[in-house]
C-alpha positions in Angstrom: -52.3 114.2 -39.4 -54.7 111.7 -38.4 -54.1 108.4 -37.1 -56.7 105.8 -38.0 -57.0 103.0 -35.6 -58.3 99.8 -37.1 -60.1 97.4 -34.8 -59.8 93.6 -35.5 -62.9 91.7 -36.0 -64.0 89.5 -33.2 -63.8 85.7 -33.7 -67.0 83.9 -33.1 -67.0 81.5 -30.2 -68.6 78.1 -30.8 -70.6 76.8 -28.0 -70.6 73.2 -27.0 -73.8 71.2 -27.1 -74.1 71.5 -23.3 -73.9 75.2 -23.5 -70.3 75.5 -22.2 -67.4 76.9 -24.0 -65.2 74.4 -25.8 -61.6 74.3 -24.8 -59.0 74.7 -27.5 -57.3 71.3 -28.5 -53.4 71.2 -28.2 -51.6 68.4 -30.1 -49.3 66.0 -28.0 -46.3 64.5 -29.7 -46.3 60.7 -29.8 -43.1 60.1 -27.9 -44.5 61.9 -24.9 -47.5 59.7 -24.6 -47.4 57.1 -21.6 -47.9 54.0 -23.7 -44.9 54.9 -25.8 -42.8 55.6 -22.6 -43.7 52.2 -21.1 -42.8 50.5 -24.3 -39.5 52.2 -24.6 -38.6 51.3 -21.0 -39.5 47.7 -21.5 -37.4 47.6 -24.6 -34.5 49.0 -22.7 -34.9 46.4 -20.0 -35.0 43.7 -22.6 -31.9 45.0 -24.2 -30.0 45.2 -20.9 -31.2 41.7 -19.9 -30.3 40.3 -23.2 -26.8 41.8 -22.9 -26.4 40.4 -19.4 -27.7 37.0 -20.4 -25.4 36.9 -23.4 -22.5 37.9 -21.2 -23.4 35.2 -18.7 -23.8 32.5 -21.4 -20.6 33.6 -23.1 -18.8 33.1 -19.8 -20.5 29.8 -19.2 -19.6 28.3 -22.6 -15.8 28.8 -22.2 -13.0 26.5 -21.2 -13.2 27.9 -17.7 -16.9 27.4 -17.6 -16.6 23.7 -18.7 -14.1 23.1 -15.8 -16.4 24.8 -13.3 -19.4 22.8 -14.5 -17.4 19.6 -14.2 -16.0 20.2 -10.7 -19.3 21.6 -9.4 -21.1 18.5 -10.6 -18.5 16.2 -9.0 -19.0 18.1 -5.7 -22.7 17.7 -5.8 -22.6 14.1 -7.1 -24.5 15.1 -10.3 -23.4 12.4 -12.6 -25.3 13.6 -15.6 -23.9 17.2 -15.5 -20.4 15.9 -14.9 -20.5 13.5 -17.8 -21.9 16.1 -20.2 -18.9 18.3 -19.4 -16.2 15.8 -20.3 -14.8 13.8 -23.1 -12.8 10.7 -22.3 -9.2 10.5 -23.6 -7.8 7.3 -25.1 -7.5 4.4 -22.6 -4.1 3.1 -21.8 -3.2 -0.5 -22.2 -5.0 -2.4 -19.4 -6.6 -5.7 -18.8 -9.9 -4.1 -17.9 -11.4 -0.9 -19.2 -14.0 0.8 -17.1 -14.4 4.3 -18.7 -17.9 4.4 -20.1 -21.0 6.2 -18.8 -22.2 3.3 -16.8 -18.9 3.0 -15.0 -18.8 6.7 -14.4 -22.3 6.7 -12.8 -21.5 3.7 -10.7 -18.4 5.2 -9.3 -19.9 8.6 -8.6 -22.9 7.0 -6.8 -20.5 5.4 -4.3 -18.4 8.4 -3.4 -17.3 11.9 -4.6 -13.8 13.2 -5.0 -12.3 15.0 -2.1 -13.1 18.6 -3.2 -14.2 21.1 -0.6 -13.9 24.3 -2.7 -12.0 25.2 -5.9 -10.9 28.4 -7.7 -9.8 28.8 -11.3 -6.4 30.5 -11.3 -5.5 30.7 -14.9 -6.8 29.9 -18.4 -4.3 29.7 -21.3 -5.3 29.0 -24.9 -2.9 26.8 -26.7 -4.8 27.4 -30.0 -8.3 28.3 -31.1 -9.7 25.0 -30.1 -7.7 24.0 -27.0 -6.9 25.5 -23.7 -5.3 24.7 -20.4 -7.2 25.7 -17.2 -5.3 25.7 -13.9 -7.3 25.2 -10.7 -6.6 25.4 -7.0 -8.5 22.7 -5.1 -9.1 22.7 -1.3 -9.3 19.1 0.0 -9.4 17.5 3.5 -5.6 17.0 3.2 -4.8 20.5 2.1 -4.7 22.7 -1.0 -3.7 21.1 -4.3 -3.1 22.4 -7.7 -4.7 20.7 -10.7 -4.5 21.3 -14.5 -7.2 20.5 -17.0 -7.0 20.2 -20.7 -10.1 21.6 -22.5 -11.0 21.2 -26.2 -13.7 22.6 -28.5 -16.4 20.1 -29.2 -18.0 19.4 -32.6 -21.3 21.0 -31.6 -22.3 24.4 -30.3 -24.4 25.3 -27.3 -27.7 27.2 -28.0 -26.7 27.3 -31.6 -24.3 30.2 -31.3 -22.1 29.5 -28.3 -19.0 27.2 -28.7 -19.0 23.9 -26.9 -16.1 23.0 -24.7 -15.3 19.7 -23.0 -12.9 18.8 -20.2 -10.6 16.0 -21.5 -10.2 13.4 -18.7 -7.5 10.8 -19.0 -8.2 7.4 -17.5 -6.3 6.3 -14.4 -4.6 2.9 -14.3 -5.2 0.9 -11.1 -2.5 -1.8 -10.5 -4.1 -4.8 -8.9 -2.3 -7.9 -7.5 -4.4 -10.7 -6.2 -3.3 -14.3 -5.7 -5.1 -17.1 -7.6 -7.9 -18.5 -5.6 -8.4 -15.3 -3.5 -11.9 -14.6 -4.9 -11.6 -11.9 -7.5 -12.1 -8.1 -7.4 -15.0 -5.8 -7.7 -14.6 -2.1 -8.8 -17.7 0.0 -8.2 -19.9 -3.1 -8.2 -18.5 -4.6 -11.3 -16.8 -8.0 -10.7 -13.4 -8.6 -12.5 -11.8 -12.0 -12.8 -8.4 -10.9 -11.5 -5.8 -13.6 -10.8 -2.2 -12.5 -10.2 -1.1 -9.1 -11.4 -3.6 -7.1 -13.5 -4.4 -3.5 -14.4 -7.8 -1.7 -14.8 -8.3 1.7 -16.5 -10.9 3.8 -14.7 -11.9 7.5 -14.8 -10.2 10.0 -12.5 -12.7 10.0 -9.7 -13.2 8.1 -6.5 -13.6 4.3 -6.8 -14.5 1.5 -4.4 -12.4 -1.6 -4.8 -13.5 -4.7 -3.1 -11.3 -7.9 -2.9 -14.1 -10.4 -2.6 -12.5 -13.1 -0.5 -13.4 -16.7 0.0 -13.9 -19.1 3.0 -10.1 -18.9 3.4 -9.5 -15.2 3.1 -11.6 -12.3 4.3 -13.0 -9.7 1.9 -11.3 -6.3 1.9 -12.5 -2.9 0.8 -10.2 -0.1 -0.5 -11.2 3.5 -1.4 -9.2 4.9 -4.3 -9.3 8.6 -5.2 -8.1 8.9 -8.7 -8.8 12.6 -9.0 -5.1 13.5 -9.2 -4.7 11.1 -12.1 -1.7 8.9 -12.9 -1.2 5.3 -12.0 -2.0 3.9 -8.6 -1.3 0.6 -6.8 -4.2 -0.8 -4.9 -2.7 -2.5 -1.9 -4.2 -5.9 -0.9 -3.4 -6.9 2.7 -4.9 -10.4 3.0 -6.4 -11.5 6.3 -7.3 -15.1 6.9 -10.6 -16.3 8.1 -10.5 -18.6 11.2 -10.7 -21.6 8.9 -8.0 -20.1 6.6 -5.6 -19.4 9.4 -6.0 -23.0 10.7 -5.3 -24.4 7.2 -2.3 -22.1 6.6 -0.8 -23.0 10.0 -1.2 -26.8 9.3 0.3 -26.4 5.8 3.4 -24.5 7.1 4.0 -27.1 9.8 3.7 -29.9 7.3 6.1 -28.2 5.0 8.7 -27.7 7.7 8.3 -31.3 8.7 9.1 -32.3 5.1 12.2 -30.0 5.1 13.4 -31.5 8.3 13.5 -35.0 6.7 16.3 -33.9 4.4 19.8 -35.3 5.1 21.5 -32.4 3.3 22.9 -29.4 5.0 21.5 -27.2 2.2 18.2 -28.8 1.1 16.5 -27.4 -2.1 13.2 -25.7 -1.7 13.7 -25.2 2.1 14.8 -22.2 4.1 17.4 -23.8 6.3 21.1 -24.1 5.5 24.4 -24.4 7.4 27.0 -21.8 6.6 30.0 -24.1 6.3 30.5 -26.3 3.2 29.8 -29.6 4.9 29.2 -32.6 2.6 28.4 -35.0 5.4 24.8 -36.1 5.7 23.0 -35.4 8.9 19.6 -34.8 10.5 17.6 -31.6 11.0 15.7 -30.7 14.1 13.1 -28.0 14.4 13.2 -25.9 17.6 10.0 -24.2 18.5 7.0 -23.8 16.2 7.7 -21.9 13.0 4.0 -21.5 12.3 3.5 -19.2 15.2 2.8 -15.5 14.5 2.4 -16.0 10.7 1.9 -12.9 8.6 0.3 -12.9 5.2 1.1 -10.9 2.1 1.0 -10.9 -1.7 4.3 -11.2 -3.5 4.6 -11.5 -7.3 1.0 -12.4 -7.6 1.2 -15.2 -5.0 0.0 -15.4 -1.4 2.8 -15.9 1.0 3.0 -16.7 4.7 6.0 -15.2 6.5 7.5 -16.0 9.8 10.7 -17.2 11.5 12.2 -20.6 12.0 14.9 -22.2 14.1 16.5 -25.5 13.1 19.6 -27.5 14.0 21.7 -29.7 11.7 23.3 -32.6 13.6 26.1 -34.6 11.9 29.2 -36.5 12.6 32.8 -35.9 11.4 35.9 -38.1 11.6 38.2 -37.0 14.4 35.5 -35.2 16.3 34.0 -36.7 19.5 30.2 -36.6 19.5 27.8 -34.9 17.1 28.4 -31.4 15.7 25.4 -29.1 16.0 25.0 -26.3 13.4 22.2 -23.8 14.0 20.2 -22.3 11.2 17.6 -19.6 11.8 16.0 -16.6 10.1 12.9 -15.5 8.2 11.0 -17.5 5.8 8.3 -17.0 3.1 6.0 -19.9 2.4 4.3 -19.7 -1.0 0.6 -20.7 -0.6 -1.7 -22.3 -3.1 -5.3 -21.3 -2.4 -8.6 -22.9 -3.2 -12.1 -22.1 -1.9 -11.7 -24.5 1.0 -8.0 -25.4 1.4 -4.5 -24.0 1.6 -1.2 -25.8 0.7 2.4 -24.8 0.6 4.1 -25.0 -2.7 7.6 -24.0 -1.5 9.4 -22.3 1.3 12.3 -20.0 0.9 14.5 -17.8 3.1 13.2 -14.2 3.5 14.9 -11.0 4.7 13.6 -7.7 5.8 10.8 -9.1 8.0 9.9 -7.6 11.4 12.2 -8.9 14.1 11.3 -11.5 16.6 10.5 -9.9 20.0 12.8 -11.0 22.7 10.9 -13.1 25.2 10.7 -11.4 28.6 11.8 -14.6 30.4 14.9 -14.9 28.2 17.1 -12.6 30.3 20.9 -12.4 30.3 20.9 -14.3 33.6 18.7 -17.0 32.2 21.1 -17.5 29.3 24.2 -17.6 31.5 22.4 -20.1 33.8 22.1 -22.5 30.8 25.7 -22.0 29.5 27.5 -22.4 32.9 26.7 -26.0 33.6 27.2 -26.9 29.9 30.8 -25.6 30.1 31.4 -27.7 33.2 29.9 -30.7 31.4 32.4 -30.1 28.5 35.3 -30.2 31.0 34.2 -33.7 32.0 34.5 -35.2 28.5 37.6 -37.2 27.9 38.4 -36.1 24.3 40.6 -33.5 22.6 38.2 -32.4 19.9 34.5 -32.3 21.0 31.7 -31.5 18.7 29.6 -29.2 20.9 32.3 -27.9 23.2 34.9 -25.0 22.9 38.1 -26.7 24.1 40.5 -28.1 21.5 43.7 -30.1 21.5 45.0 -32.3 18.6 48.2 -34.3 18.7 49.1 -37.6 17.2 48.8 -40.6 19.5 47.5 -38.5 22.4 45.0 -40.1 24.8 43.7 -40.1 28.4 42.4 -36.5 28.3 41.4 -34.8 31.5 40.2 -31.3 31.3 39.9 -28.8 34.2 38.3 -25.4 34.1 40.9 -22.9 35.5 38.9 -19.7 35.4 35.3 -18.8 35.7 34.0 -18.7 32.1 31.1 -16.3 33.1 33.4 -13.7 34.6 33.3 -11.5 31.6 30.4 -13.1 29.7 28.4 -11.0 27.2 24.9 -12.0 26.2 23.6 -10.9 22.7 20.3 -11.2 20.9 19.6 -11.0 17.1 16.0 -10.2 16.4 16.3 -11.1 12.7 17.0 -14.7 13.7 15.9 -15.0 17.3 19.3 -16.4 18.2 20.9 -15.7 21.6 24.6 -15.8 22.0 26.8 -15.9 25.1 30.5 -14.9 24.5 33.3 -15.0 27.0 36.9 -16.1 27.8 37.8 -19.4 29.3 40.9 -21.3 30.3 41.0 -25.1 30.5 44.0 -27.2 31.6 44.6 -30.5 30.0 46.3 -33.6 31.3 47.0 -36.2 28.7 49.3 -39.1 27.7 51.3 -40.0 24.6 52.4 -43.6 24.5 52.0 -43.8 28.3 53.9 -40.6 29.1 51.9 -38.0 31.0 51.8 -34.4 29.8 50.1 -31.1 30.7 48.9 -28.3 28.5 46.0 -25.9 27.9 43.2 -25.7 25.3 44.2 -24.2 22.0 41.0 -22.1 22.1 40.6 -19.5 24.8 37.3 -17.8 23.9 33.9 -19.3 23.3 30.5 -18.5 21.8 27.4 -20.3 22.9 24.3 -20.4 20.7 20.8 -20.7 22.2 17.2 -20.8 20.8 14.0 -20.0 22.6 11.6 -22.9 22.0 8.5 -21.1 23.2 8.9 -22.0 26.8 12.6 -21.9 27.7 16.1 -21.3 26.3 17.7 -24.3 24.6 21.5 -24.6 24.2 22.5 -25.6 20.7 26.3 -25.7 20.8 29.3 -24.0 22.3 32.1 -23.2 19.8 35.7 -22.3 20.6 37.5 -19.5 19.0 
């Protein structure tokens, strides 16, 4: 058995031109080549970036994103971005409408809403094209909750993303300015306001200026309408030096006219006596009613308020001497304004005014010191019924009256003061003995009244006794 061994033929080796042996060539698959690896990595980065960008833009172009854009723009004062994020709802009925782009820019250029930080707390879709976004807003006065209505717009963003707009409802500002006070400016736009008026503005911060005249000073008010709703802009008029002088003179002249009335209840004047007296008389003014005037706006008119004290003197059959009836309290003088003058159209009684401070010199002792000699003077009058004194005795054919004070009328005297009227009272008990005659026969008795009340006014310098009534 033989085994034949066959030897393979040797392969010829090709030499390279430079005499070295050529290395065998190994094929590399395309996906393992570097240029393909770099391209694949770049594509992956672009895909991830595109995904993230799409995710970011999708979040931006949502109801919540629209609210964020609007509030952030308000914080930074970016009027253009804020305006592009909103649509203005229908304006309510108002005399002036300031809800366009120019008004928005003017308002935001003067001040920003009070927003420190904010956080969206809830987004709720009411349908496919409307949502309600709730926001918690930190302000200088604390944290407040706000709700925004957001609606789909008619155009998309970047072609494929839905557009959303915050629907802002105008705020109504209630203005009240007397005729002749100079008008109003809102964010630089002058409005011819006279009396009561309303202005519809956007819910951001606004600067309201009451322009003033030579009679009344200008006044600036800052209004933050971010919370929405209706707001009253308070006008607290302050007179110029010339205006105060004109108003004081006008009030004095008006009271002088009222004092000329012979009626106990004159029309168009604040004074009136309580009892139904038909007799004619004469009014006296005690003190200066034009002192310490305050100014306000009421029902679209400028009014000057203060306090007055007056006395009505009149006569009555069967009463010895004049009867004195005090009248005091608050008043409101309606003023007519022009650029260089002030007049009073009418004066009426007023309640609810700040009280008249009690003068330091008008002590209880000072009041008693006025009443004591007056009671003694009453005892010296030979009459049974005296107009300004407390004692009383009436009997047919009686005469020759002689009064004598039996007790000290100040022994239990009580002094009172009423700030609403500025009237002082002194109350006490008294006893007066009376000697009199009837057809020549002498008799003795006592006053029918045994208590008294004295009324006093402060005239600016001292206490003035008006009358002492018996009770």
